[in-house]
N, CA, C and O atoms as CSV, one atom per row, in Angstrom:
chain,resi,resn,atom,element,x,y,z
A,1,GLN,N,N,53.772,41.960,88.696
A,1,GLN,CA,C,53.841,43.377,88.420
A,1,GLN,C,C,52.874,44.146,89.309
A,1,GLN,O,O,53.252,45.168,89.883
A,2,ALA,N,N,51.651,43.686,89.434
A,2,ALA,CA,C,50.645,44.364,90.254
A,2,ALA,C,C,51.076,44.367,91.712
A,2,ALA,O,O,50.835,45.333,92.436
A,3,THR,N,N,51.709,43.291,92.138
A,3,THR,CA,C,52.172,43.217,93.508
A,3,THR,C,C,53.284,44.238,93.736
A,3,THR,O,O,53.375,44.863,94.793
A,4,ARG,N,N,54.113,44.385,92.732
A,4,ARG,CA,C,55.198,45.351,92.830
A,4,ARG,C,C,54.658,46.770,92.944
A,4,ARG,O,O,55.167,47.571,93.727
A,5,GLU,N,N,53.633,47.080,92.167
A,5,GLU,CA,C,53.016,48.408,92.218
A,5,GLU,C,C,52.361,48.639,93.579
A,5,GLU,O,O,52.439,49.730,94.144
A,6,LYS,N,N,51.725,47.606,94.084
A,6,LYS,CA,C,51.093,47.722,95.411
A,6,LYS,C,C,52.154,47.962,96.478
A,6,LYS,O,O,51.940,48.763,97.388
A,7,CYS,N,N,53.299,47.277,96.381
A,7,CYS,CA,C,54.378,47.470,97.358
A,7,CYS,C,C,54.928,48.886,97.266
A,7,CYS,O,O,55.214,49.518,98.283
A,8,ASP,N,N,55.073,49.379,96.040
A,8,ASP,CA,C,55.564,50.750,95.865
A,8,ASP,C,C,54.571,51.762,96.445
A,8,ASP,O,O,54.957,52.739,97.086
A,9,GLU,N,N,53.297,51.506,96.207
A,9,GLU,CA,C,52.269,52.410,96.758
A,9,GLU,C,C,52.282,52.379,98.285
A,9,GLU,O,O,52.162,53.421,98.929
A,10,LEU,N,N,52.426,51.192,98.860
A,10,LEU,CA,C,52.474,51.078,100.319
A,10,LEU,C,C,53.726,51.763,100.876
A,10,LEU,O,O,53.659,52.406,101.924
A,11,ALA,N,N,54.851,51.636,100.198
A,11,ALA,CA,C,56.083,52.296,100.637
A,11,ALA,C,C,55.914,53.810,100.554
A,11,ALA,O,O,56.360,54.552,101.429
A,12,SER,N,N,55.260,54.249,99.481
A,12,SER,CA,C,55.013,55.694,99.319
A,12,SER,C,C,54.074,56.189,100.415
A,12,SER,O,O,54.301,57.262,100.973
A,13,LEU,N,N,53.048,55.447,100.729
A,13,LEU,CA,C,52.122,55.819,101.810
A,13,LEU,C,C,52.839,55.829,103.156
A,13,LEU,O,O,52.588,56.711,103.976
A,14,ALA,N,N,53.710,54.881,103.394
A,14,ALA,CA,C,54.459,54.830,104.654
A,14,ALA,C,C,55.373,56.043,104.762
A,14,ALA,O,O,55.487,56.647,105.829
A,15,ARG,N,N,56.036,56.406,103.639
A,15,ARG,CA,C,56.903,57.576,103.648
A,15,ARG,C,C,56.074,58.842,103.916
A,15,ARG,O,O,56.492,59.705,104.687
A,16,ALA,N,N,54.930,58.946,103.294
A,16,ALA,CA,C,54.053,60.109,103.505
A,16,ALA,C,C,53.564,60.153,104.947
A,16,ALA,O,O,53.454,61.233,105.529
A,17,ALA,N,N,53.272,59.001,105.526
A,17,ALA,CA,C,52.822,58.944,106.924
A,17,ALA,C,C,53.953,59.399,107.854
A,17,ALA,O,O,53.713,60.127,108.817
A,18,ARG,N,N,55.214,58.958,107.555
A,18,ARG,CA,C,56.349,59.398,108.375
A,18,ARG,C,C,56.540,60.922,108.269
A,18,ARG,O,O,56.779,61.597,109.270
A,19,GLU,N,N,56.433,61.448,107.047
A,19,GLU,CA,C,56.581,62.891,106.854
A,19,GLU,C,C,55.474,63.658,107.586
A,19,GLU,O,O,55.721,64.702,108.189
A,20,LEU,N,N,54.257,63.123,107.521
A,20,LEU,CA,C,53.135,63.760,108.224
A,20,LEU,C,C,53.349,63.722,109.733
A,20,LEU,O,O,53.077,64.697,110.433
A,21,ARG,N,N,53.842,62.583,110.228
A,21,ARG,CA,C,54.127,62.467,111.659
A,21,ARG,C,C,55.200,63.488,112.067
A,21,ARG,O,O,55.067,64.149,113.097
A,22,GLN,N,N,56.257,63.614,111.262
A,22,GLN,CA,C,57.314,64.576,111.559
A,22,GLN,C,C,56.773,66.006,111.526
A,22,GLN,O,O,57.157,66.838,112.347
A,23,ALA,N,N,55.889,66.286,110.584
A,23,ALA,CA,C,55.292,67.622,110.509
A,23,ALA,C,C,54.485,67.905,111.781
A,23,ALA,O,O,54.560,69.005,112.328
A,24,PHE,N,N,53.720,66.924,112.251
A,24,PHE,CA,C,52.955,67.108,113.491
A,24,PHE,C,C,53.881,67.305,114.696
A,24,PHE,O,O,53.590,68.114,115.577
A,25,LEU,N,N,54.993,66.566,114.733
A,25,LEU,CA,C,55.958,66.745,115.819
A,25,LEU,C,C,56.576,68.150,115.777
A,25,LEU,O,O,56.786,68.772,116.819
A,26,ASP,N,N,56.864,68.641,114.567
A,26,ASP,CA,C,57.412,69.992,114.429
A,26,ASP,C,C,56.404,71.040,114.897
A,26,ASP,O,O,56.763,71.999,115.581
A,27,VAL,N,N,55.147,70.848,114.523
A,27,VAL,CA,C,54.090,71.779,114.951
A,27,VAL,C,C,53.943,71.742,116.469
A,27,VAL,O,O,53.796,72.785,117.106
A,28,GLU,N,N,53.983,70.547,117.047
A,28,GLU,CA,C,53.885,70.422,118.502
A,28,GLU,C,C,55.031,71.161,119.194
A,28,GLU,O,O,54.825,71.849,120.194
A,29,SER,N,N,56.225,71.012,118.654
A,29,SER,CA,C,57.379,71.703,119.230
A,29,SER,C,C,57.202,73.223,119.142
A,29,SER,O,O,57.492,73.942,120.099
A,30,LEU,N,N,56.727,73.705,117.996
A,30,LEU,CA,C,56.493,75.143,117.833
A,30,LEU,C,C,55.424,75.648,118.801
A,30,LEU,O,O,55.570,76.718,119.392
A,31,VAL,N,N,54.362,74.882,118.958
A,31,VAL,CA,C,53.288,75.283,119.872
A,31,VAL,C,C,53.817,75.340,121.310
A,31,VAL,O,O,53.491,76.263,122.056
A,32,ASP,N,N,54.624,74.362,121.693
A,32,ASP,CA,C,55.208,74.377,123.041
A,32,ASP,C,C,56.088,75.604,123.249
A,32,ASP,O,O,56.001,76.271,124.280
A,33,SER,N,N,56.937,75.899,122.262
A,33,SER,CA,C,57.816,77.057,122.428
A,33,SER,C,C,57.009,78.350,122.447
A,33,SER,O,O,57.346,79.272,123.190
A,34,GLN,N,N,55.956,78.435,121.648
A,34,GLN,CA,C,55.092,79.623,121.672
A,34,GLN,C,C,54.379,79.737,123.016
A,34,GLN,O,O,54.190,80.840,123.530
A,35,GLY,N,N,53.983,78.600,123.586
A,35,GLY,CA,C,53.353,78.615,124.909
A,35,GLY,C,C,54.303,79.147,125.968
A,35,GLY,O,O,53.900,79.905,126.850
A,36,GLU,N,N,55.566,78.746,125.879
A,36,GLU,CA,C,56.559,79.259,126.829
A,36,GLU,C,C,56.738,80.757,126.664
A,36,GLU,O,O,56.855,81.481,127.652
A,37,ILE,N,N,56.761,81.227,125.423
A,37,ILE,CA,C,56.891,82.664,125.170
A,37,ILE,C,C,55.680,83.404,125.732
A,37,ILE,O,O,55.824,84.460,126.348
A,38,LEU,N,N,54.491,82.849,125.520
A,38,LEU,CA,C,53.283,83.490,126.058
A,38,LEU,C,C,53.297,83.507,127.581
A,38,LEU,O,O,52.888,84.491,128.196
A,39,ASP,N,N,53.768,82.415,128.194
A,39,ASP,CA,C,53.886,82.388,129.652
A,39,ASP,C,C,54.865,83.455,130.130
A,39,ASP,O,O,54.626,84.127,131.133
A,40,ASP,N,N,55.974,83.603,129.396
A,40,ASP,CA,C,56.972,84.612,129.743
A,40,ASP,C,C,56.375,86.015,129.612
A,40,ASP,O,O,56.589,86.865,130.476
A,41,ILE,N,N,55.640,86.251,128.550
A,41,ILE,CA,C,54.981,87.557,128.368
A,41,ILE,C,C,53.988,87.796,129.506
A,41,ILE,O,O,53.899,88.903,130.036
A,42,GLY,N,N,53.251,86.765,129.875
A,42,GLY,CA,C,52.291,86.889,130.974
A,42,GLY,C,C,52.969,87.249,132.285
A,42,GLY,O,O,52.468,88.083,133.039
A,43,SER,N,N,54.108,86.622,132.558
A,43,SER,CA,C,54.815,86.941,133.813
A,43,SER,C,C,55.363,88.363,133.775
A,43,SER,O,O,55.358,89.057,134.792
A,44,HIS,N,N,55.838,88.803,132.605
A,44,HIS,CA,C,56.308,90.189,132.483
A,44,HIS,C,C,55.160,91.176,132.682
A,44,HIS,O,O,55.337,92.219,133.311
A,45,MET,N,N,54.003,90.852,132.157
A,45,MET,CA,C,52.837,91.727,132.329
A,45,MET,C,C,52.433,91.801,133.797
A,45,MET,O,O,52.100,92.877,134.294
A,46,ALA,N,N,52.459,90.678,134.487
A,46,ALA,CA,C,52.104,90.678,135.914
A,46,ALA,C,C,53.109,91.507,136.710
A,46,ALA,O,O,52.723,92.258,137.606
A,47,ALA,N,N,54.395,91.373,136.388
A,47,ALA,CA,C,55.419,92.158,137.093
A,47,ALA,C,C,55.246,93.645,136.801
A,47,ALA,O,O,55.408,94.477,137.694
A,48,THR,N,N,54.920,93.977,135.565
A,48,THR,CA,C,54.704,95.378,135.202
A,48,THR,C,C,53.494,95.945,135.915
A,48,THR,O,O,53.508,97.092,136.363
A,49,ARG,N,N,52.448,95.144,136.020
A,49,ARG,CA,C,51.250,95.576,136.747
A,49,ARG,C,C,51.592,95.878,138.209
A,49,ARG,O,O,51.143,96.880,138.765
A,50,GLU,N,N,52.384,95.009,138.819
A,50,GLU,CA,C,52.773,95.194,140.225
A,50,GLU,C,C,53.622,96.455,140.390
A,50,GLU,O,O,53.414,97.236,141.318
A,51,ARG,N,N,54.586,96.645,139.471
A,51,ARG,CA,C,55.418,97.846,139.552
A,51,ARG,C,C,54.587,99.108,139.353
A,51,ARG,O,O,54.817,100.119,140.018
A,52,THR,N,N,53.632,99.051,138.449
A,52,THR,CA,C,52.757,100.205,138.212
A,52,THR,C,C,51.951,100.532,139.462
A,52,THR,O,O,51.765,101.703,139.796
A,53,LYS,N,N,51.475,99.507,140.150
A,53,LYS,CA,C,50.727,99.716,141.389
A,53,LYS,C,C,51.617,100.376,142.444
A,53,LYS,O,O,51.181,101.286,143.150
A,54,GLN,N,N,52.872,99.911,142.549
A,54,GLN,CA,C,53.802,100.494,143.515
A,54,GLN,C,C,54.105,101.954,143.177
A,54,GLN,O,O,54.195,102.796,144.070
A,55,VAL,N,N,54.260,102.244,141.901
A,55,VAL,CA,C,54.540,103.619,141.480
A,55,VAL,C,C,53.345,104.511,141.786
A,55,VAL,O,O,53.522,105.648,142.223
A,56,GLN,N,N,52.135,104.016,141.564
A,56,GLN,CA,C,50.943,104.808,141.884
A,56,GLN,C,C,50.892,105.123,143.378
A,56,GLN,O,O,50.552,106.241,143.765
A,57,GLU,N,N,51.226,104.146,144.214
A,57,GLU,CA,C,51.239,104.381,145.658
A,57,GLU,C,C,52.291,105.425,146.026
A,57,GLU,O,O,52.045,106.285,146.871
A,58,GLN,N,N,53.459,105.350,145.396
A,58,GLN,CA,C,54.506,106.335,145.665
A,58,GLN,C,C,54.077,107.723,145.212
A,58,GLN,O,O,54.360,108.713,145.885
A,59,LEU,N,N,53.390,107.798,144.068
A,59,LEU,CA,C,52.915,109.095,143.595
A,59,LEU,C,C,51.887,109.693,144.556
A,59,LEU,O,O,51.864,110.907,144.762
A,60,LEU,N,N,51.048,108.859,145.137
A,60,LEU,CA,C,50.088,109.354,146.121
A,60,LEU,C,C,50.814,109.899,147.355
A,60,LEU,O,O,50.440,110.940,147.896
A,61,LEU,N,N,51.853,109.184,147.792
A,61,LEU,CA,C,52.626,109.658,148.939
A,61,LEU,C,C,53.324,110.979,148.627
A,61,LEU,O,O,53.351,111.884,149.461
A,62,VAL,N,N,53.887,111.088,147.430
A,62,VAL,CA,C,54.561,112.324,147.038
A,62,VAL,C,C,53.570,113.474,146.977
A,62,VAL,O,O,53.873,114.587,147.406
A,63,SER,N,N,52.390,113.203,146.445
A,63,SER,CA,C,51.364,114.246,146.354
A,63,SER,C,C,50.952,114.722,147.744
A,63,SER,O,O,50.810,115.924,147.966
A,64,ALA,N,N,50.762,113.807,148.670
A,64,ALA,CA,C,50.403,114.181,150.038
A,64,ALA,C,C,51.541,114.959,150.695
A,64,ALA,O,O,51.301,115.921,151.424
A,65,SER,N,N,52.771,114.541,150.437
A,65,SER,CA,C,53.921,115.228,151.002
A,65,SER,C,C,54.030,116.649,150.452
A,65,SER,O,O,54.353,117.579,151.191
A,66,ARG,N,N,53.763,116.814,149.164
A,66,ARG,CA,C,53.805,118.156,148.566
A,66,ARG,C,C,52.752,119.062,149.183
A,66,ARG,O,O,53.017,120.230,149.469
A,67,ARG,N,N,51.552,118.518,149.386
A,67,ARG,CA,C,50.486,119.325,150.010
A,67,ARG,C,C,50.893,119.746,151.411
A,67,ARG,O,O,50.696,120.899,151.796
A,68,ALA,N,N,51.461,118.819,152.176
A,68,ALA,CA,C,51.890,119.136,153.541
A,68,ALA,C,C,52.996,120.185,153.518
A,68,ALA,O,O,53.007,121.093,154.350
A,69,CYS,N,N,53.917,120.068,152.580
A,69,CYS,CA,C,55.015,121.037,152.484
A,69,CYS,C,C,54.461,122.421,152.130
A,69,CYS,O,O,54.870,123.423,152.716
A,70,ARG,N,N,53.531,122.473,151.170
A,70,ARG,CA,C,52.919,123.758,150.812
A,70,ARG,C,C,52.201,124.366,152.003
A,70,ARG,O,O,52.253,125.577,152.222
A,71,CYS,N,N,51.530,123.515,152.773
A,71,CYS,CA,C,50.809,123.999,153.961
A,71,CYS,C,C,51.793,124.557,154.981
A,71,CYS,O,O,51.543,125.603,155.579
A,72,ARG,N,N,52.924,123.855,155.186
A,72,ARG,CA,C,53.938,124.346,156.115
A,72,ARG,C,C,54.484,125.697,155.671
A,72,ARG,O,O,54.638,126.606,156.486
A,73,TRP,N,N,54.775,125.829,154.394
A,73,TRP,CA,C,55.292,127.103,153.886
A,73,TRP,C,C,54.263,128.211,154.034
A,73,TRP,O,O,54.620,129.351,154.328
A,74,ALA,N,N,52.987,127.890,153.834
A,74,ALA,CA,C,51.930,128.894,154.007
A,74,ALA,C,C,51.868,129.348,155.458
A,74,ALA,O,O,51.734,130.541,155.728
A,75,VAL,N,N,51.963,128.406,156.399
A,75,VAL,CA,C,51.949,128.753,157.822
A,75,VAL,C,C,53.161,129.614,158.169
A,75,VAL,O,O,53.036,130.604,158.889
A,76,ILE,N,N,54.329,129.239,157.660
A,76,ILE,CA,C,55.539,130.031,157.917
A,76,ILE,C,C,55.383,131.435,157.342
A,76,ILE,O,O,55.762,132.413,157.987
A,77,ALA,N,N,54.830,131.544,156.140
A,77,ALA,CA,C,54.638,132.857,155.529
A,77,ALA,C,C,53.691,133.717,156.354
A,77,ALA,O,O,53.950,134.903,156.560
A,78,VAL,N,N,52.594,133.127,156.828
A,78,VAL,CA,C,51.629,133.871,157.647
A,78,VAL,C,C,52.292,134.322,158.953
A,78,VAL,O,O,52.111,135.460,159.386
A,79,LEU,N,N,53.060,133.422,159.577
A,79,LEU,CA,C,53.749,133.793,160.818
A,79,LEU,C,C,54.759,134.920,160.580
A,79,LEU,O,O,54.890,135.816,161.413
A,80,LEU,N,N,55.458,134.882,159.473
A,80,LEU,CA,C,56.406,135.949,159.153
A,80,LEU,C,C,55.685,137.276,158.935
A,80,LEU,O,O,56.145,138.322,159.394
A,81,VAL,N,N,54.564,137.229,158.240
A,81,VAL,CA,C,53.791,138.457,158.019
A,81,VAL,C,C,53.312,139.015,159.357
A,81,VAL,O,O,53.388,140.221,159.594
A,82,ILE,N,N,52.822,138.141,160.227
A,82,ILE,CA,C,52.363,138.589,161.550
A,82,ILE,C,C,53.528,139.177,162.333
A,82,ILE,O,O,53.377,140.215,162.978
A,83,ALA,N,N,54.701,138.522,162.285
A,83,ALA,CA,C,55.871,139.027,163.003
A,83,ALA,C,C,56.280,140.389,162.471
A,83,ALA,O,O,56.609,141.283,163.251
A,84,VAL,N,N,56.266,140.561,161.158
A,84,VAL,CA,C,56.620,141.855,160.571
A,84,VAL,C,C,55.631,142.921,161.007
A,84,VAL,O,O,56.035,144.035,161.339
A,85,ILE,N,N,54.350,142.605,161.013
A,85,ILE,CA,C,53.332,143.567,161.434
A,85,ILE,C,C,53.529,143.943,162.897
A,85,ILE,O,O,53.463,145.121,163.248
A,86,VAL,N,N,53.773,142.942,163.760
A,86,VAL,CA,C,53.976,143.210,165.182
A,86,VAL,C,C,55.200,144.102,165.383
A,86,VAL,O,O,55.131,145.083,166.124
A,87,PHE,N,N,56.317,143.776,164.736
A,87,PHE,CA,C,57.512,144.610,164.868
A,87,PHE,C,C,57.285,146.003,164.304
A,87,PHE,O,O,57.765,146.989,164.864
A,88,ALA,N,N,56.561,146.087,163.206
A,88,ALA,CA,C,56.286,147.401,162.618
A,88,ALA,C,C,55.457,148.243,163.578
A,88,ALA,O,O,55.712,149.437,163.740
A,89,VAL,N,N,54.470,147.627,164.212
A,89,VAL,CA,C,53.622,148.359,165.159
A,89,VAL,C,C,54.441,148.769,166.377
A,89,VAL,O,O,54.327,149.902,166.843
A,90,LEU,N,N,55.252,147.875,166.891
A,90,LEU,CA,C,56.032,148.180,168.084
A,90,LEU,C,C,57.073,149.271,167.840
A,90,LEU,O,O,57.270,150.139,168.690
A,91,PHE,N,N,57.730,149.234,166.702
A,91,PHE,CA,C,58.816,150.173,166.467
A,91,PHE,C,C,58.392,151.466,165.769
A,91,PHE,O,O,59.206,152.378,165.620
A,92,THR,N,N,57.141,151.557,165.344
A,92,THR,CA,C,56.690,152.806,164.722
A,92,THR,C,C,55.801,153.608,165.653
A,92,THR,O,O,55.333,154.677,165.261
A,93,ARG,N,N,55.551,153.152,166.844
A,93,ARG,CA,C,54.747,153.915,167.822
A,93,ARG,C,C,55.547,155.119,168.295
A,93,ARG,O,O,56.772,155.057,168.398
A,94,PRO,N,N,54.880,156.169,168.569
A,94,PRO,CA,C,55.590,157.336,169.110
A,94,PRO,C,C,56.185,156.988,170.472
A,94,PRO,O,O,55.553,156.294,171.268
A,95,HIS,N,N,57.396,157.466,170.740
A,95,HIS,CA,C,58.096,157.116,171.977
A,95,HIS,C,C,57.508,157.782,173.205
A,95,HIS,O,O,57.700,157.285,174.314
A,96,GLY,N,N,56.824,158.852,173.051
A,96,GLY,CA,C,56.328,159.595,174.202
A,96,GLY,C,C,55.061,159.042,174.806
A,96,GLY,O,O,54.712,159.451,175.913
A,97,HIS,N,N,54.364,158.163,174.174
A,97,HIS,CA,C,53.070,157.702,174.674
A,97,HIS,C,C,53.170,156.463,175.530
A,97,HIS,O,O,52.149,155.974,176.014
A,98,GLY,N,N,54.309,155.960,175.724
A,98,GLY,CA,C,54.494,154.784,176.579
A,98,GLY,C,C,54.049,153.521,175.877
A,98,GLY,O,O,53.613,153.536,174.726
A,99,GLY,N,N,54.169,152.453,176.591
A,99,GLY,CA,C,53.687,151.186,176.068
A,99,GLY,C,C,54.765,150.391,175.359
A,99,GLY,O,O,54.534,149.226,175.036
A,100,THR,N,N,55.920,150.957,175.102
A,100,THR,CA,C,56.966,150.171,174.447
A,100,THR,C,C,57.929,149.687,175.509
A,100,THR,O,O,57.917,150.159,176.646
A,101,LEU,N,N,58.726,148.780,175.137
A,101,LEU,CA,C,59.695,148.223,176.075
A,101,LEU,C,C,60.727,149.277,176.470
A,101,LEU,O,O,61.128,149.338,177.632
A,102,GLN,N,N,61.152,150.088,175.542
A,102,GLN,CA,C,62.129,151.117,175.837
A,102,GLN,C,C,61.566,152.137,176.837
A,102,GLN,O,O,62.279,152.589,177.733
A,103,THR,N,N,60.293,152.495,176.682
A,103,THR,CA,C,59.661,153.426,177.594
A,103,THR,C,C,59.593,152.841,178.999
A,103,THR,O,O,59.809,153.554,179.979
A,104,ALA,N,N,59.299,151.573,179.101
A,104,ALA,CA,C,59.238,150.912,180.401
A,104,ALA,C,C,60.622,150.880,181.033
A,104,ALA,O,O,60.750,151.069,182.243
A,105,LEU,N,N,61.658,150.645,180.238
A,105,LEU,CA,C,63.016,150.623,180.774
A,105,LEU,C,C,63.447,152.031,181.220
A,105,LEU,O,O,64.110,152.183,182.246
A,106,ASP,N,N,63.068,153.055,180.445
A,106,ASP,CA,C,63.401,154.410,180.795
A,106,ASP,C,C,62.722,154.815,182.109
A,106,ASP,O,O,63.317,155.506,182.937
A,107,ALA,N,N,61.501,154.390,182.285
A,107,ALA,CA,C,60.752,154.729,183.486
A,107,ALA,C,C,61.349,154.033,184.704
A,107,ALA,O,O,61.304,154.576,185.808
A,108,ALA,N,N,61.901,152.850,184.520
A,108,ALA,CA,C,62.462,152.105,185.635
A,108,ALA,C,C,63.752,152.757,186.142
A,108,ALA,O,O,64.108,152.561,187.304
A,109,GLU,N,N,64.450,153.511,185.324
A,109,GLU,CA,C,65.694,154.135,185.729
A,109,GLU,C,C,65.399,155.354,186.460
A,109,GLU,O,O,66.316,156.047,186.900
């Protein structure tokens, strides 16, 4: 009888050891899959960091381009104002005092 109880206890311990081993294998599998997920997240973060860096560089280029465009428009505006002033001065001068192109042409005839 005692031997039978010992055999039952040993069988129960063996079953518990198998269940414990299976539990450890399941945990190992979960840890591996979580590691793969973390690696995947890490690669996505690295790609996002790279894209963010590229976008920052593009934004700097756009900002410089906008400044250059504003500067060009300012130069064009100043040139237009100067042209308007020059034409206003030329065409509002009295015709009798000379100095205009029309007066020079009239004198040549």
